[in-house]
N, C-alpha and C positions, 0 to 999 in steps of 0.2 A: 742441266743437260741430263738426259736419261743415260744411265750406265747399266748395261746388260752383261751379266757375267757369262751368259751363254755365248755372246759374241766373242769375248776374249778367249774362252776355252776353244771354241770352234776355229778361230784364227790360228791359235797355237797348234791344234791338232792337224789341220789341213797342211800347214807349212811343214810341220815335222814329218807328216806322212809322205809328202812329195820329196822332201830332202832325203829321207831315208831310202826311198826307192831309187832316186838318181845316184846315190852313193853306191847302192847295191849293184846298179848297172855297170859300174866300173869293173867289177870282178866277173862280168859276163861279156867279154869282148866279142864273142861270136854272135851275140844277140842282134847286132845291126844287120848282119848278113842274113840271119835266119828270119828276121821280121820282113825284110825285103822279099825273100822267097815266099813267105807266108801270104803276103798281100799282093804279090805281083800280078795276079790275074784281074784285079779290080782297082788297084790304086795306081794312078799315073806315075811313071818313072820320074818325070820332071818334078812332081810334087815331093816325092821321096827324096830327090836330090836337094831340093831347097830346104827341106826339113831336117836334113842330116845334121846331127849334133853330137859332139863327143860324150855328152853326159847321158843321153838317153836316145831311144829309138823313136821314129816318127809316130807310131801308134801311141806310145806312152806319152809323148809330148802333147798330142791332141787331147788325151785324157786329162793331163795336167792343166792345160790352159782352160779347158772347159770347167774343171773344178774351181779354178780361181775366179772364173767369170761368175759362177754360182755363188761363191763366197762374197764377191762384190755386191751382188744382188741382195744377199742376206744382210750385209751391213747396211745397205741403203734402206731396206725394208724396216730394219730395227730402228734406224735413226729417224726416219720420216713418218712412220706409221704408229698409231696408238696400239697398245696391247689389247687386242680383241680376239675372239675365237677364230675369225677368219685369218687374221695375221699369224696366229699361232699355227694354224693348219698349214699355211703357206711356208712358215719356217720349217716345220716338220718335213714337208715335201722337199724343200731344198737340201736338208741334211740327208734325207734318204737318197736324193739324187747324187750328192757328193760321195756317199758311201758306195753306191752302185758303180759310179765312174772309177773311183780310186781303188776300191777293194775288189768288187765283183769283176769289173772290167779287166783289171790287171791280172786277176787269177785266171780268168778265161783265156787271156792272151798267153800266159805261161803254159797253160794246159795245151793249147794248140801248138806252141813252139816245141813243147816236149814231144807231142805226137809227130811233129816234123823231124826233130833231131834224133830222138831215141829215148828209151825208158830211164836212163840215168841222168838226163839233163833237166834243168829247170824244176827240180823237185827235191824235197827232203828225203833223206834215206829211210828213216823209220816210219814216218807218218804217211808216206806215199809208196815208195818203192817196195819196202819190206811188207807193208800191210797188204799191198796188192798181191804179193806172192803168197801171203798167208791165206788170202781169199781163195787163190787157186788150190792151195793145199787142202783147205776146208772143203771145197767143192769136189775134190778128188777123194775125199774120205781119209786124208792124212792128218796127222797131228802136228800143227805148226811149232809146238814146243819140243817135239822129238826131232823133227827134220832140221837140217842145217840149210844155209843159204849160200854155200860155196859156189855152186854151179848156177847161180842166178844173177840178174843184173846188179844185185847188191855188191857183188865182188868187184865191180868196176867203179863204185862210187867212193869218193873221198880219198884220204891218204892211206896207203897200204898198212902202215904201222898202227892205225887206229880202227881196223876193221874187225874188232872183236864181236860185233853184232852178227857176224856171219854164222855164229854158232848159237845165237840166242834171239828169242823174240820177247822183249821185255814188257809188252802191253798185255792187257787182259782180253778175254775172248769176245766181249760184246762188240769191239771195234770191227773185227772181220765178220762176225755173224750178221750184224746190222747192215754192213756194207755189201754183203753178197747179193741180195736182190738188185741193188743198184748196178752192180757189176754185170749181172745177167741182162738186165734191161738195157743198159748202155751198149753192151756188145751187140744186142739184137737190133738196136735202133741206128747206131752210128758206126758200129764195127770196132770200137775201141773204148777203153775205160780209163778214167783217172780218178783216184780216190778223192781228189778235191771236189768232185761232183757231190759226194756225200757231205763234205764239210760245208760247201756252199748251201746245200739244202738246209742244214742245221743252222747256218748263219742267218739265213732268211727267216727261219723260225724264231730265232732270238730277236731279230729286228722287229718282227711282228709283235712279240710279247712285251717288249720294253714299254711302249705306251700304255699297256694294260697294267703293268707292274708299278709304274710311276705315274701318279695322277696330277701332281702339282705341275702347272704348265712349264715354268722355267726349268725345274728339275728334270722334267721329261725331255726337254731339249738337250740338257747337259748329259743325261744318262745315255741318250741315243748317240750323241757325238762321241763321248768317251769310249763307249763299248764298240760302236761301229767304226770309228776312225782311230782306235787304239794303236799307237805307233808300233808297238812290238807284236801285239796279237794280230795286227794287220799283216805284218811280214810273215807270221806263222801261218796264216791262212793262205796267203799268196803262194808260198813255197810248200805248204802242205804239212806243217806240224799239226799234231792232233789235239792240242789244248782246247780248241774250239769245240771239238767233239764232246769232251768232258763238260765244259762250261754249259753247253746247250741243254744237257740233261738236268743239270742243277737249276738252271733258269726255268726250265719246264716244271720241275718239282716245286720251286718257290711259287710260280704262278698258280699251280693247282692248289697249293695250300692256302695261298692268299685268297683264292676265289671260294674256298670252302668256309662260309660264314659261320656255320654251326659246327664247332669243334667236336661235339659229342657224336654226331651221326654222319657227317658228310663223307661220302665215298671218295671225295677229292683228296682227303688226307691219305687214304690208301694208294691212290694213283700217284700223288706227289711222292710218297715214300718209295713207290716202285720206280719212279723216274730217278730218284737219288740212288736207288739200288743199281740202276743201269749205269749211272755215272761211276759208281764204285766197281762195277763189273767191266769198266773200260780202262781205268788207270788208277793205281794206288793213291794218286794225289787226292782223290775224292774221299778216301777213307777218313781223313782228318776232319771232315764235316760231320761225321756220324754223331759224336757226343753232343754237339751243338744242336743238330737236327732233332735228336730224340728228346732233349730237354725242351726244345721249343714246342714239340707236340704235346707236352704235358703242362703247358703254361697255365692252363686253367685249373690244374690240380696241384701246382707247386708254388709255394710261397717264396718270398724274397730270400729266405735262409736256405742255402743249398742242402744243408744237413737236416733240415726240419721241414719236409714237404707238408702241405695241407692234408693230404690223403694218406691212409695207411699203405704200407708197401704192397700188399696184395691188390688193392684197388689200383695203384699206380701201374703194376705189372699188367693187369687186365686191360686198363685203358691203353697202355702202350701197345699191347698185342692187337687190340681192336683197331688201332690207328696206323700201325707200322708193320704188321706181320708180312705185308707184301715185300718189304725191303729184304729181309733174309731169304724169303722164298725166291725172289728174283736172283739174288746172288748165288744161291744153291743151284738153281736151274741153269744159269749161264756158266758159272765157273766149275760147278761140281763135276760134270761129266769129264772135263779135261783134266781135272785134278785126279779123279779116280783112274783115268786112263794111264796117266804117268805122273804121280805126285813129285817124283824126283826131278823130272824134266821141267815141270812147271815151276817148282821152287828154284831150280837152278837158273832158269831164264828170267824170272820176274824179280827174285830177291838176290840170289848169290851173285849174279852178274853185276847188278847195279851197285852192290856194296863192295865191289872190287875183289871178291874172293874167287878162288879157283884159278885155273891156268889162263883163262881168257876173260877176266873181269874188266869192267868199264874203267877208264882212266880217271884220275883226278882232273876236274875240268870246271869251267864256268867262272862266275863272278863272286864266289863265296869265300868264306874264311879258310877253305881248304888250300887256298894259295899260300897262307901262312905256313902250312905243313910243308909245302914245296920250298918256300922262300927261306925257311930256317933249317932245311935239310933233315927233316924228321923222317923222310923216306928217301930212297936212292933213285926212285923212278916213279913216273906218273902212274904206272900200273901196279905199284906196290899196295898191299893192303894196309890200311890205318884205321883204327877203331873210332870212326866218326860217330857211331851210334852212342858212344858214351857221353861226349859233351852235348850231343843232341838231346838225349834223354834227360840229362841233368838240368837242362834249360827248359825244354818243352813240357815235361810232366808237371812241374810246379806251375808253369805258365798256364797249362790247360786247366788246372784246378782254380786258379785265380780268374781265368776268363769265364768258366762256368759259374762261379760265384757272382760275377758281374752280370752275366746273362740272367741268372735267377732273379736278380733285383729289377732288371728291365728286360723282360723276355719278349723281344720283338724280332721280326724278320731281319731288320737292319743290324741289330746287335748280334744276332746269330751269325750272319754273314761276315760282319766285321771281326768277330772273334775267330772265325775260321781263317781269315787272312792274317790276323795278328799271330796266330799259331803257326801258320804255314811258312811265313817269311823267315823267322829264326831257325825253324827246322831245316829248311833248305840252305840257309846261310851257313849252318854248321854241318851240313852233310858233305858227301863226297863231291857233289856238283850242284851248283846253283846256275841252271841254264837261263839265258836271257828270256826265252819264251815263257818260263815260269812267272817271270815278273809281269809279262803282258796278261797272263791268265789272272794273276792276283789283282792287277789294275782293273780288269773288267768286273771282278767280283766286288772290289772296293767301291767302284762307281755305283753298282747296284745297291750295296749296303748303305751308301750315303743318301740314296734317293728313293728307295722303294717305299711304297705307300703301305701302311699297316692296315690289316683288315679289322673290321668291327666284329668282335667275337663274343659270344655268350659265355659268361663266366660261371663256373660251377664252384660254389663255396661249401 
C-alpha cells in the first residue's frame, strides 16, 4: 500500500487548525451575535438558526466542513491515483484551497467582525491595534517612539495591569512604513483599514514562493501544508500578530538568493540581502539570522574550517560588500532617521521595555524558562527586572560559534535556516518571554529549512 507522508501531515494540520479555532471561539462569546448581524442581509435566518452551535459560528462552521471535504478528496486522490504531474498539481491546488478557506477566510471574517464591533475587538493589540495607530502617527509626521498610546484604542485592550505597551512601541519602523500605502489605499477604496490586509498580502506572497523554493514534489506539498496551515502561525495571522510580516521578507530573501545561480555577479544576492535587511528593520527577531546569512553569501570563498577561509580577509570583505552592501544600507535608511530623531525613545521602546527595565517594562511571560524565576521566587513580581541576558548569552554565544562551524562544513540554505532556528529557540527559552507565536514563526522557518532546494552555484577556488 502506498504511504504518503504529506497525507499524514496534512491530516494533522487541518485537524489541529480547526480544533484550535473552535477552542478560541469559546473566549469570544459575542461572536455568535456579531456574525448573525454581519450576514443578516443575505444569509437566511432559518439557516443561521439550524447552524447555531456552541463551539463556533455558522460562517466558521461552513468553512470547517468545506475544508474537511477537501481533505477527504485529497486522501482519495492520494490513495487511488498514481503519482503523476497532474496528480501533484491537483494536490497542490487542494492544499491552497484549504489554506484559503481556513486561514484567509477566517482572517477576513474577523476583520469584518472587528469593523462591525469596534477597533479593540477581534484583533491583536500590538500587531494590529497599535501598529495602525503608529501608521496614523507616521502619516501625521509624529514619531511613534516618542508618542504614547494612552488616549487611543490601545487603552481599552486587555487587562489594565498589563498595559505597559501604552508607553512603548516595541517594533521597528519598516512595519508601519510599508503598511502606510495599504492604509491610504484601503481607506480610499472601502473606507476603513485593518493591518491584516498587509499580512494577508505578504502571506499570499509566501504561498506563491514556496513551490519555487521547494522543487521535490512531496517536500513541496509538505512545506506548503506546514507553512500555510501552521497551527500557531495561523492563529497569529488570523488575529494579527506580526510574525508573518518578518517571515515573508526572509522567505523573499531566500528565494532571491536561491534564484541567483552565479554567486559572483548576480544582483539577486543584493536584492536578497535587501529583503533580509527589511526583515531586520521590522523586528529584532530577524537579527539572529545575520551571521548565518553573511556566511552563506561567502560559501564559494569559505572552506569547511571556520577559522581558515579559502580567500584572504581583504578578498572576503570585498566579496561580502559586493553581495550584501544593500543590507546595512536598508537598515540605515529605515531605522536611521527614527534613531537620529530620538535615540533615547527608540532604545527605550525597542530594548529597555522588552528587557523589563524602567518603570513600565514588559512582564515575565510566555512558555519559557522565565517561569522558573517566578516559580522559585527569584523575583517578587512579574514586572521585576531579572538579568535574563546573562544565561541567554552564556548559552547562545557558544552555540552560535558551534552552529557557524557546522554551517561552514555544509554551507547550504537549509543548514543556514536550521542554524537560525536552533539559535533562536534557546535564546527565547532563556529570555524574559517565550511567546507562543514565536514558536509558530520558528516552525515555519524549520519547515523551509528541511525542504528548500539548494541552487547550483559556480564555485570559486
